[in-house]
PDB file of N, CA, C and O in Angstrom:
ATOM      1  N   MET A   1      28.645 104.982  74.042  1.00  0.00           N
ATOM      2  CA  MET A   1      27.113 104.406  72.628  1.00  0.00           C
ATOM      3  C   MET A   1      26.063 104.785  72.721  1.00  0.00           C
ATOM      4  O   MET A   1      25.249 104.968  73.627  1.00  0.00           O
ATOM      5  N   ALA A   2      26.127 104.927  71.463  1.00  0.00           N
ATOM      6  CA  ALA A   2      24.646 106.065  70.856  1.00  0.00           C
ATOM      7  C   ALA A   2      23.697 105.146  71.406  1.00  0.00           C
ATOM      8  O   ALA A   2      23.739 103.916  71.441  1.00  0.00           O
ATOM      9  N   VAL A   3      22.814 105.968  71.840  1.00  0.00           N
ATOM     10  CA  VAL A   3      20.813 104.800  71.595  1.00  0.00           C
ATOM     11  C   VAL A   3      20.906 104.622  70.329  1.00  0.00           C
ATOM     12  O   VAL A   3      21.642 105.140  69.489  1.00  0.00           O
ATOM     13  N   LEU A   4      19.772 103.533  70.232  1.00  0.00           N
ATOM     14  CA  LEU A   4      19.722 103.549  68.990  1.00  0.00           C
ATOM     15  C   LEU A   4      18.557 103.399  69.364  1.00  0.00           C
ATOM     16  O   LEU A   4      18.241 102.969  70.473  1.00  0.00           O
ATOM     17  N   THR A   5      17.239 103.981  67.845  1.00  0.00           N
ATOM     18  CA  THR A   5      16.114 104.741  67.696  1.00  0.00           C
ATOM     19  C   THR A   5      15.412 104.623  66.442  1.00  0.00           C
ATOM     20  O   THR A   5      15.398 105.123  65.317  1.00  0.00           O
ATOM     21  N   PRO A   6      14.635 103.431  67.375  1.00  0.00           N
ATOM     22  CA  PRO A   6      13.530 103.137  66.093  1.00  0.00           C
ATOM     23  C   PRO A   6      13.006 104.388  65.236  1.00  0.00           C
ATOM     24  O   PRO A   6      12.740 105.467  65.766  1.00  0.00           O
ATOM     25  N   PRO A   7      12.852 104.076  63.504  1.00  0.00           N
ATOM     26  CA  PRO A   7      12.629 105.165  62.266  1.00  0.00           C
ATOM     27  C   PRO A   7      10.914 105.077  62.999  1.00  0.00           C
ATOM     28  O   PRO A   7      10.263 104.156  63.491  1.00  0.00           O
ATOM     29  N   ASP A   8      10.617 106.702  62.731  1.00  0.00           N
ATOM     30  CA  ASP A   8       8.904 106.885  62.819  1.00  0.00           C
ATOM     31  C   ASP A   8       8.076 105.153  62.121  1.00  0.00           C
ATOM     32  O   ASP A   8       7.392 104.427  62.843  1.00  0.00           O
ATOM     33  N   ALA A   9       8.359 104.872  60.748  1.00  0.00           N
ATOM     34  CA  ALA A   9       8.131 104.777  60.692  1.00  0.00           C
ATOM     35  C   ALA A   9       8.034 103.062  61.328  1.00  0.00           C
ATOM     36  O   ALA A   9       7.440 102.247  60.622  1.00  0.00           O
ATOM     37  N   ILE A  10       8.362 102.811  62.052  1.00  0.00           N
ATOM     38  CA  ILE A  10       7.903 101.068  62.740  1.00  0.00           C
ATOM     39  C   ILE A  10       7.140 101.612  63.490  1.00  0.00           C
ATOM     40  O   ILE A  10       7.642 102.632  63.961  1.00  0.00           O
ATOM     41  N   PRO A  11       6.005 101.384  63.880  1.00  0.00           N
ATOM     42  CA  PRO A  11       4.454 101.699  65.221  1.00  0.00           C
ATOM     43  C   PRO A  11       5.504 101.207  66.272  1.00  0.00           C
ATOM     44  O   PRO A  11       6.514 100.504  66.226  1.00  0.00           O
ATOM     45  N   ASP A  12       4.746 101.955  67.335  1.00  0.00           N
ATOM     46  CA  ASP A  12       5.568 101.335  68.793  1.00  0.00           C
ATOM     47  C   ASP A  12       4.575 100.411  69.752  1.00  0.00           C
ATOM     48  O   ASP A  12       4.454 100.383  70.977  1.00  0.00           O
ATOM     49  N   PHE A  13       4.006  99.771  68.845  1.00  0.00           N
ATOM     50  CA  PHE A  13       3.872  98.146  69.346  1.00  0.00           C
ATOM     51  C   PHE A  13       4.079  96.972  69.094  1.00  0.00           C
ATOM     52  O   PHE A  13       3.786  95.846  69.494  1.00  0.00           O
ATOM     53  N   LEU A  14       5.042  97.823  67.823  1.00  0.00           N
ATOM     54  CA  LEU A  14       6.034  96.070  66.696  1.00  0.00           C
ATOM     55  C   LEU A  14       7.531  96.216  68.305  1.00  0.00           C
ATOM     56  O   LEU A  14       7.967  95.304  69.008  1.00  0.00           O
ATOM     57  N   ILE A  15       8.018  98.288  68.332  1.00  0.00           N
ATOM     58  CA  ILE A  15       9.071  98.128  68.512  1.00  0.00           C
ATOM     59  C   ILE A  15       9.543  97.449  70.116  1.00  0.00           C
ATOM     60  O   ILE A  15      10.656  97.094  70.504  1.00  0.00           O
ATOM     61  N   GLU A  16       8.059  97.441  70.909  1.00  0.00           N
ATOM     62  CA  GLU A  16       7.916  96.685  71.523  1.00  0.00           C
ATOM     63  C   GLU A  16       8.473  95.387  72.389  1.00  0.00           C
ATOM     64  O   GLU A  16       9.025  94.986  73.414  1.00  0.00           O
ATOM     65  N   HIS A  17       7.700  94.980  70.770  1.00  0.00           N
ATOM     66  CA  HIS A  17       8.895  93.322  70.878  1.00  0.00           C
ATOM     67  C   HIS A  17       9.985  93.208  70.642  1.00  0.00           C
ATOM     68  O   HIS A  17      10.463  92.078  70.733  1.00  0.00           O
ATOM     69  N   PHE A  18      10.909  94.420  70.209  1.00  0.00           N
ATOM     70  CA  PHE A  18      12.502  93.824  69.459  1.00  0.00           C
ATOM     71  C   PHE A  18      12.632  94.155  70.962  1.00  0.00           C
ATOM     72  O   PHE A  18      13.850  94.331  70.935  1.00  0.00           O
ATOM     73  N   ASP A  19      12.347  94.342  72.074  1.00  0.00           N
ATOM     74  CA  ASP A  19      13.384  94.789  73.254  1.00  0.00           C
ATOM     75  C   ASP A  19      13.589  93.453  73.341  1.00  0.00           C
ATOM     76  O   ASP A  19      14.726  93.028  73.135  1.00  0.00           O
ATOM     77  N   ASP A  20      12.396  92.447  73.698  1.00  0.00           N
ATOM     78  CA  ASP A  20      12.946  90.966  73.917  1.00  0.00           C
ATOM     79  C   ASP A  20      13.614  89.759  72.888  1.00  0.00           C
ATOM     80  O   ASP A  20      13.321  88.574  73.044  1.00  0.00           O
ATOM     81  N   LEU A  21      14.398  90.153  71.994  1.00  0.00           N
ATOM     82  CA  LEU A  21      14.240  89.507  71.481  1.00  0.00           C
ATOM     83  C   LEU A  21      15.524  89.204  71.155  1.00  0.00           C
ATOM     84  O   LEU A  21      16.053  90.316  71.163  1.00  0.00           O
ATOM     85  N   SER A  22      16.802  88.005  70.726  1.00  0.00           N
ATOM     86  CA  SER A  22      18.225  87.630  70.613  1.00  0.00           C
ATOM     87  C   SER A  22      19.301  88.277  69.288  1.00  0.00           C
ATOM     88  O   SER A  22      18.806  88.563  68.198  1.00  0.00           O
ATOM     89  N   PRO A  23      19.857  88.341  69.390  1.00  0.00           N
ATOM     90  CA  PRO A  23      20.488  88.807  68.012  1.00  0.00           C
ATOM     91  C   PRO A  23      20.450  88.129  67.088  1.00  0.00           C
ATOM     92  O   PRO A  23      20.406  88.561  65.936  1.00  0.00           O
ATOM     93  N   GLU A  24      20.457  87.221  67.326  1.00  0.00           N
ATOM     94  CA  GLU A  24      19.853  85.937  66.238  1.00  0.00           C
ATOM     95  C   GLU A  24      18.315  85.548  65.995  1.00  0.00           C
ATOM     96  O   GLU A  24      17.786  84.737  65.235  1.00  0.00           O
ATOM     97  N   THR A  25      17.712  86.620  67.124  1.00  0.00           N
ATOM     98  CA  THR A  25      16.451  86.590  65.804  1.00  0.00           C
ATOM     99  C   THR A  25      16.436  87.051  65.542  1.00  0.00           C
ATOM    100  O   THR A  25      16.153  86.765  64.379  1.00  0.00           O
ATOM    101  N   LEU A  26      16.574  88.268  65.659  1.00  0.00           N
ATOM    102  CA  LEU A  26      16.265  89.778  65.595  1.00  0.00           C
ATOM    103  C   LEU A  26      17.020  89.384  63.768  1.00  0.00           C
ATOM    104  O   LEU A  26      16.352  90.097  63.019  1.00  0.00           O
ATOM    105  N   ARG A  27      17.811  88.777  63.110  1.00  0.00           N
ATOM    106  CA  ARG A  27      18.678  88.627  62.477  1.00  0.00           C
ATOM    107  C   ARG A  27      17.510  87.728  61.627  1.00  0.00           C
ATOM    108  O   ARG A  27      17.334  88.012  60.442  1.00  0.00           O
ATOM    109  N   GLY A  28      16.771  86.716  62.209  1.00  0.00           N
ATOM    110  CA  GLY A  28      15.539  86.151  61.378  1.00  0.00           C
ATOM    111  C   GLY A  28      14.660  86.986  61.151  1.00  0.00           C
ATOM    112  O   GLY A  28      14.025  87.218  60.122  1.00  0.00           O
ATOM    113  N   THR A  29      14.628  87.589  62.479  1.00  0.00           N
ATOM    114  CA  THR A  29      13.447  88.597  61.587  1.00  0.00           C
ATOM    115  C   THR A  29      13.953  89.483  60.638  1.00  0.00           C
ATOM    116  O   THR A  29      12.931  89.873  60.074  1.00  0.00           O
ATOM    117  N   ALA A  30      14.809  89.987  60.164  1.00  0.00           N
ATOM    118  CA  ALA A  30      15.226  91.357  59.668  1.00  0.00           C
ATOM    119  C   ALA A  30      15.416  90.203  58.073  1.00  0.00           C
ATOM    120  O   ALA A  30      15.032  90.549  56.956  1.00  0.00           O
ATOM    121  N   ASP A  31      15.934  89.162  58.319  1.00  0.00           N
ATOM    122  CA  ASP A  31      15.744  88.205  56.894  1.00  0.00           C
ATOM    123  C   ASP A  31      14.004  87.999  56.881  1.00  0.00           C
ATOM    124  O   ASP A  31      13.621  89.100  56.484  1.00  0.00           O
ATOM    125  N   TYR A  32      13.385  87.570  56.999  1.00  0.00           N
ATOM    126  CA  TYR A  32      11.934  87.146  57.195  1.00  0.00           C
ATOM    127  C   TYR A  32      11.451  88.788  56.482  1.00  0.00           C
ATOM    128  O   TYR A  32      10.716  88.713  55.498  1.00  0.00           O
ATOM    129  N   ALA A  33      11.720  89.747  56.805  1.00  0.00           N
ATOM    130  CA  ALA A  33      10.842  90.709  56.378  1.00  0.00           C
ATOM    131  C   ALA A  33      11.012  91.076  55.236  1.00  0.00           C
ATOM    132  O   ALA A  33      10.234  91.614  54.449  1.00  0.00           O
ATOM    133  N   ARG A  34      12.885  90.542  55.061  1.00  0.00           N
ATOM    134  CA  ARG A  34      13.214  90.861  53.554  1.00  0.00           C
ATOM    135  C   ARG A  34      12.626  89.867  52.406  1.00  0.00           C
ATOM    136  O   ARG A  34      12.651  90.177  51.215  1.00  0.00           O
ATOM    137  N   GLY A  35      12.156  88.782  52.835  1.00  0.00           N
ATOM    138  CA  GLY A  35      11.819  88.210  52.053  1.00  0.00           C
ATOM    139  C   GLY A  35      13.111  86.667  51.142  1.00  0.00           C
ATOM    140  O   GLY A  35      13.051  85.994  50.112  1.00  0.00           O
ATOM    141  N   GLU A  36      13.989  86.780  52.197  1.00  0.00           N
ATOM    142  CA  GLU A  36      15.358  86.018  52.040  1.00  0.00           C
ATOM    143  C   GLU A  36      15.006  84.658  53.095  1.00  0.00           C
ATOM    144  O   GLU A  36      15.854  83.826  53.418  1.00  0.00           O
ATOM    145  N   ALA A  37      13.546  84.643  53.548  1.00  0.00           N
ATOM    146  CA  ALA A  37      13.659  83.251  54.733  1.00  0.00           C
ATOM    147  C   ALA A  37      12.133  83.465  54.409  1.00  0.00           C
ATOM    148  O   ALA A  37      11.695  84.582  54.138  1.00  0.00           O
ATOM    149  N   TYR A  38      11.364  82.359  54.450  1.00  0.00           N
ATOM    150  CA  TYR A  38      10.004  81.520  53.945  1.00  0.00           C
ATOM    151  C   TYR A  38       9.250  81.589  55.356  1.00  0.00           C
ATOM    152  O   TYR A  38       8.084  81.959  55.492  1.00  0.00           O
ATOM    153  N   LEU A  39      10.174  81.137  56.470  1.00  0.00           N
ATOM    154  CA  LEU A  39       9.998  80.969  57.366  1.00  0.00           C
ATOM    155  C   LEU A  39      10.505  81.681  59.107  1.00  0.00           C
ATOM    156  O   LEU A  39      11.537  81.477  59.745  1.00  0.00           O
ATOM    157  N   PRO A  40       9.011  82.742  59.527  1.00  0.00           N
ATOM    158  CA  PRO A  40       9.895  83.691  60.844  1.00  0.00           C
ATOM    159  C   PRO A  40      10.669  82.672  61.688  1.00  0.00           C
ATOM    160  O   PRO A  40      10.249  81.529  61.864  1.00  0.00           O
ATOM    161  N   PRO A  41      11.903  83.167  62.239  1.00  0.00           N
ATOM    162  CA  PRO A  41      12.345  82.396  63.358  1.00  0.00           C
ATOM    163  C   PRO A  41      10.966  81.967  64.723  1.00  0.00           C
ATOM    164  O   PRO A  41      10.121  82.736  65.179  1.00  0.00           O
ATOM    165  N   ASP A  42      11.074  81.269  64.885  1.00  0.00           N
ATOM    166  CA  ASP A  42      10.885  80.245  66.541  1.00  0.00           C
ATOM    167  C   ASP A  42      10.066  81.173  67.235  1.00  0.00           C
ATOM    168  O   ASP A  42       8.879  81.024  67.523  1.00  0.00           O
ATOM    169  N   GLU A  43      11.316  82.827  67.651  1.00  0.00           N
ATOM    170  CA  GLU A  43      11.072  82.597  69.113  1.00  0.00           C
ATOM    171  C   GLU A  43      10.845  84.114  68.657  1.00  0.00           C
ATOM    172  O   GLU A  43      11.099  84.873  69.593  1.00  0.00           O
ATOM    173  N   MET A  44      10.545  84.609  67.793  1.00  0.00           N
ATOM    174  CA  MET A  44       9.451  85.592  67.006  1.00  0.00           C
ATOM    175  C   MET A  44       8.275  86.259  67.441  1.00  0.00           C
ATOM    176  O   MET A  44       7.472  85.524  66.865  1.00  0.00           O
ATOM    177  N   PRO A  45       7.791  86.831  67.839  1.00  0.00           N
ATOM    178  CA  PRO A  45       6.247  86.421  68.910  1.00  0.00           C
ATOM    179  C   PRO A  45       4.867  87.318  68.000  1.00  0.00           C
ATOM    180  O   PRO A  45       4.613  88.436  67.552  1.00  0.00           O
ATOM    181  N   ASP A  46       4.143  85.676  68.143  1.00  0.00           N
ATOM    182  CA  ASP A  46       3.028  85.674  67.337  1.00  0.00           C
ATOM    183  C   ASP A  46       2.124  86.794  66.599  1.00  0.00           C
ATOM    184  O   ASP A  46       1.501  86.725  65.539  1.00  0.00           O
ATOM    185  N   LYS A  47       2.318  88.191  67.828  1.00  0.00           N
ATOM    186  CA  LYS A  47       1.933  89.638  67.322  1.00  0.00           C
ATOM    187  C   LYS A  47       2.790  89.401  65.840  1.00  0.00           C
ATOM    188  O   LYS A  47       2.601  89.072  64.669  1.00  0.00           O
ATOM    189  N   MET A  48       3.858  89.814  66.782  1.00  0.00           N
ATOM    190  CA  MET A  48       4.529  90.121  65.617  1.00  0.00           C
ATOM    191  C   MET A  48       4.270  90.136  64.019  1.00  0.00           C
ATOM    192  O   MET A  48       3.926  91.017  63.231  1.00  0.00           O
ATOM    193  N   LYS A  49       4.671  88.424  63.866  1.00  0.00           N
ATOM    194  CA  LYS A  49       4.542  87.824  62.065  1.00  0.00           C
ATOM    195  C   LYS A  49       3.398  87.936  61.929  1.00  0.00           C
ATOM    196  O   LYS A  49       3.274  87.446  60.807  1.00  0.00           O
ATOM    197  N   GLU A  50       1.843  88.393  62.413  1.00  0.00           N
ATOM    198  CA  GLU A  50       0.818  88.398  61.952  1.00  0.00           C
ATOM    199  C   GLU A  50       0.560  90.430  61.703  1.00  0.00           C
ATOM    200  O   GLU A  50      -0.224  90.972  60.922  1.00  0.00           O
ATOM    201  N   ALA A  51       1.640  91.173  62.786  1.00  0.00           N
ATOM    202  CA  ALA A  51       1.863  92.932  62.157  1.00  0.00           C
ATOM    203  C   ALA A  51       2.480  92.522  60.862  1.00  0.00           C
ATOM    204  O   ALA A  51       2.031  93.338  60.057  1.00  0.00           O
ATOM    205  N   PHE A  52       3.117  91.856  60.346  1.00  0.00           N
ATOM    206  CA  PHE A  52       3.459  92.146  58.756  1.00  0.00           C
ATOM    207  C   PHE A  52       3.075  92.719  58.030  1.00  0.00           C
ATOM    208  O   PHE A  52       3.299  93.737  57.375  1.00  0.00           O
ATOM    209  N   VAL A  53       1.961  91.467  58.248  1.00  0.00           N
ATOM    210  CA  VAL A  53       0.796  91.212  57.238  1.00  0.00           C
ATOM    211  C   VAL A  53       0.383  92.237  56.434  1.00  0.00           C
ATOM    212  O   VAL A  53       0.141  92.441  55.245  1.00  0.00           O
ATOM    213  N   LEU A  54       0.385  93.177  58.139  1.00  0.00           N
ATOM    214  CA  LEU A  54      -1.111  94.679  57.704  1.00  0.00           C
ATOM    215  C   LEU A  54      -0.267  95.784  57.563  1.00  0.00           C
ATOM    216  O   LEU A  54      -0.838  96.874  57.595  1.00  0.00           O
ATOM    217  N   GLN A  55       1.814  95.782  57.309  1.00  0.00           N
ATOM    218  CA  GLN A  55       2.638  96.837  56.992  1.00  0.00           C
ATOM    219  C   GLN A  55       2.722  97.432  55.615  1.00  0.00           C
ATOM    220  O   GLN A  55       2.237  96.627  54.820  1.00  0.00           O
ATOM    221  N   ASP A  56       3.070  98.327  55.124  1.00  0.00           N
ATOM    222  CA  ASP A  56       3.864  98.370  54.155  1.00  0.00           C
ATOM    223  C   ASP A  56       4.687  98.163  53.936  1.00  0.00           C
ATOM    224  O   ASP A  56       5.501  97.955  54.835  1.00  0.00           O
ATOM    225  N   ASP A  57       5.091  98.065  52.469  1.00  0.00           N
ATOM    226  CA  ASP A  57       6.107  97.855  51.686  1.00  0.00           C
ATOM    227  C   ASP A  57       7.975  98.974  53.207  1.00  0.00           C
ATOM    228  O   ASP A  57       8.565  98.621  54.228  1.00  0.00           O
ATOM    229  N   GLU A  58       8.013 100.270  52.261  1.00  0.00           N
ATOM    230  CA  GLU A  58       8.338 100.684  53.615  1.00  0.00           C
ATOM    231  C   GLU A  58       8.596 100.476  54.621  1.00  0.00           C
ATOM    232  O   GLU A  58       9.717 100.298  55.098  1.00  0.00           O
ATOM    233  N   THR A  59       7.605 100.464  55.109  1.00  0.00           N
ATOM    234  CA  THR A  59       7.842 100.191  57.448  1.00  0.00           C
ATOM    235  C   THR A  59       7.895  98.911  57.435  1.00  0.00           C
ATOM    236  O   THR A  59       7.692  98.439  58.554  1.00  0.00           O
ATOM    237  N   VAL A  60       8.143  97.915  56.376  1.00  0.00           N
ATOM    238  CA  VAL A  60       8.847  96.195  56.386  1.00  0.00           C
ATOM    239  C   VAL A  60      10.153  96.538  56.058  1.00  0.00           C
ATOM    240  O   VAL A  60      11.016  95.844  56.597  1.00  0.00           O
ATOM    241  N   ALA A  61      10.545  97.471  55.278  1.00  0.00           N
ATOM    242  CA  ALA A  61      11.911  97.668  54.723  1.00  0.00           C
ATOM    243  C   ALA A  61      12.497  98.233  55.982  1.00  0.00           C
ATOM    244  O   ALA A  61      13.581  97.859  56.430  1.00  0.00           O
ATOM    245  N   ALA A  62      11.907  98.944  56.412  1.00  0.00           N
ATOM    246  CA  ALA A  62      12.517  99.989  58.408  1.00  0.00           C
ATOM    247  C   ALA A  62      12.837  98.599  59.238  1.00  0.00           C
ATOM    248  O   ALA A  62      13.776  98.298  59.974  1.00  0.00           O
ATOM    249  N   ILE A  63      11.828  97.982  58.869  1.00  0.00           N
ATOM    250  CA  ILE A  63      12.076  96.940  61.096  1.00  0.00           C
ATOM    251  C   ILE A  63      13.327  96.026  59.893  1.00  0.00           C
ATOM    252  O   ILE A  63      14.524  96.314  59.870  1.00  0.00           O
ATOM    253  N   ALA A  64      12.785  95.103  59.135  1.00  0.00           N
ATOM    254  CA  ALA A  64      14.120  94.807  58.078  1.00  0.00           C
ATOM    255  C   ALA A  64      15.434  95.926  58.613  1.00  0.00           C
ATOM    256  O   ALA A  64      15.531  96.515  59.690  1.00  0.00           O
ATOM    257  N   ASP A  65      16.048  95.941  57.818  1.00  0.00           N
ATOM    258  CA  ASP A  65      17.381  97.330  59.194  1.00  0.00           C
ATOM    259  C   ASP A  65      17.081  97.683  60.628  1.00  0.00           C
ATOM    260  O   ASP A  65      17.942  97.772  61.504  1.00  0.00           O
ATOM    261  N   TYR A  66      15.631  97.901  60.817  1.00  0.00           N
ATOM    262  CA  TYR A  66      16.003  98.485  62.803  1.00  0.00           C
ATOM    263  C   TYR A  66      16.589  97.163  62.886  1.00  0.00           C
ATOM    264  O   TYR A  66      17.787  97.016  63.127  1.00  0.00           O
ATOM    265  N   ALA A  67      15.898  96.321  62.721  1.00  0.00           N
ATOM    266  CA  ALA A  67      16.847  94.456  62.872  1.00  0.00           C
ATOM    267  C   ALA A  67      17.620  94.082  62.826  1.00  0.00           C
ATOM    268  O   ALA A  67      17.735  93.202  63.678  1.00  0.00           O
ATOM    269  N   ASP A  68      18.552  94.223  62.154  1.00  0.00           N
ATOM    270  CA  ASP A  68      19.667  95.055  61.753  1.00  0.00           C
ATOM    271  C   ASP A  68      20.246  95.166  62.472  1.00  0.00           C
ATOM    272  O   ASP A  68      20.851  94.162  62.849  1.00  0.00           O
ATOM    273  N   GLU A  69      20.480  96.485  63.188  1.00  0.00           N
ATOM    274  CA  GLU A  69      21.199  97.253  63.433  1.00  0.00           C
ATOM    275  C   GLU A  69      20.893  96.936  64.852  1.00  0.00           C
ATOM    276  O   GLU A  69      21.577  97.592  65.639  1.00  0.00           O
ATOM    277  N   LEU A  70      19.986  96.044  65.434  1.00  0.00           N
ATOM    278  CA  LEU A  70      19.493  96.861  66.839  1.00  0.00           C
ATOM    279  C   LEU A  70      20.346  94.794  67.226  1.00  0.00           C
ATOM    280  O   LEU A  70      20.471  94.473  68.407  1.00  0.00           O
ATOM    281  N   ALA A  71      20.706  93.939  66.295  1.00  0.00           N
ATOM    282  CA  ALA A  71      21.510  92.910  65.744  1.00  0.00           C
ATOM    283  C   ALA A  71      22.883  93.471  66.820  1.00  0.00           C
ATOM    284  O   ALA A  71      23.534  93.029  67.767  1.00  0.00           O
ATOM    285  N   ALA A  72      22.815  94.636  66.030  1.00  0.00           N
ATOM    286  CA  ALA A  72      24.903  94.689  65.424  1.00  0.00           C
ATOM    287  C   ALA A  72      24.948  95.355  67.683  1.00  0.00           C
ATOM    288  O   ALA A  72      25.587  95.011  68.677  1.00  0.00           O
ATOM    289  N   VAL A  73      23.913  96.329  67.388  1.00  0.00           N
ATOM    290  CA  VAL A  73      24.535  97.095  69.373  1.00  0.00           C
ATOM    291  C   VAL A  73      24.170  95.375  70.438  1.00  0.00           C
ATOM    292  O   VAL A  73      24.796  95.213  71.485  1.00  0.00           O
ATOM    293  N   LEU A  74      23.666  94.843  70.204  1.00  0.00           N
ATOM    294  CA  LEU A  74      22.994  94.376  71.229  1.00  0.00           C
ATOM    295  C   LEU A  74      24.678  92.858  70.977  1.00  0.00           C
ATOM    296  O   LEU A  74      25.159  92.018  71.739  1.00  0.00           O
ATOM    297  N   GLU A  75      24.844  93.091  70.168  1.00  0.00           N
ATOM    298  CA  GLU A  75      26.508  92.391  69.960  1.00  0.00           C
ATOM    299  C   GLU A  75      27.111  92.291  70.221  1.00  0.00           C
ATOM    300  O   GLU A  75      27.558  91.270  70.744  1.00  0.00           O
ATOM    301  N   GLU A  76      27.846  93.809  69.967  1.00  0.00           N
ATOM    302  CA  GLU A  76      28.655  94.520  70.492  1.00  0.00           C
ATOM    303  C   GLU A  76      28.340  94.850  72.173  1.00  0.00           C
ATOM    304  O   GLU A  76      29.382  94.534  72.747  1.00  0.00           O
ATOM    305  N   GLN A  77      27.822  95.110  72.704  1.00  0.00           N
ATOM    306  CA  GLN A  77      27.649  94.702  74.263  1.00  0.00           C
ATOM    307  C   GLN A  77      27.754  93.765  74.721  1.00  0.00           C
ATOM    308  O   GLN A  77      28.204  93.748  75.866  1.00  0.00           O
ATOM    309  N   ASP A  78      27.428  92.634  74.128  1.00  0.00           N
ATOM    310  CA  ASP A  78      27.370  91.541  74.696  1.00  0.00           C
ATOM    311  C   ASP A  78      29.129  90.807  74.020  1.00  0.00           C
ATOM    312  O   ASP A  78      29.173  89.605  73.756  1.00  0.00           O
ATOM    313  N   GLY A  79      29.947  91.378  73.896  1.00  0.00           N
ATOM    314  CA  GLY A  79      31.273  91.954  73.195  1.00  0.00           C
ATOM    315  C   GLY A  79      31.681  90.969  72.336  1.00  0.00           C
ATOM    316  O   GLY A  79      32.190  89.872  72.565  1.00  0.00           O
ATOM    317  N   GLY A  80      31.480  91.339  71.646  1.00  0.00           N
ATOM    318  CA  GLY A  80      31.126  91.078  69.957  1.00  0.00           C
ATOM    319  C   GLY A  80      30.546  89.321  68.852  1.00  0.00           C
ATOM    320  O   GLY A  80      30.433  89.153  67.638  1.00  0.00           O
ATOM    321  N   GLU A  81      30.311  88.316  70.107  1.00  0.00           N
ATOM    322  CA  GLU A  81      29.907  86.878  70.072  1.00  0.00           C
ATOM    323  C   GLU A  81      28.303  87.409  69.727  1.00  0.00           C
ATOM    324  O   GLU A  81      27.274  87.879  70.213  1.00  0.00           O
ATOM    325  N   SER A  82      29.286  86.706  67.885  1.00  0.00           N
ATOM    326  CA  SER A  82      27.492  85.919  68.068  1.00  0.00           C
ATOM    327  C   SER A  82      27.849  84.706  66.618  1.00  0.00           C
ATOM    328  O   SER A  82      29.017  84.333  66.506  1.00  0.00           O
ATOM    329  N   TRP A  83      27.430  84.495  66.215  1.00  0.00           N
ATOM    330  CA  TRP A  83      26.924  83.205  65.586  1.00  0.00           C
ATOM    331  C   TRP A  83      26.071  82.353  64.727  1.00  0.00           C
ATOM    332  O   TRP A  83      26.248  81.135  64.695  1.00  0.00           O
TER     333      TRP A  83
END
């Protein structure tokens, strides 16, 4: 399986937070970044929530896409289980 490389638009300090998130939280993070959810997931780190407001639209869109892609990769590694 190919390693998922985060886009350059996402700051490194945000990428570090992605490693500890479940696929469900990653998908919630993506929904929140796209404005499809009013509240961030409870499991989303506070520093990540705070950093979202400082990012431009391009970066927030890249975060959403990367979070969805990473969630799919993690689900695939776990045998395709997703709820």
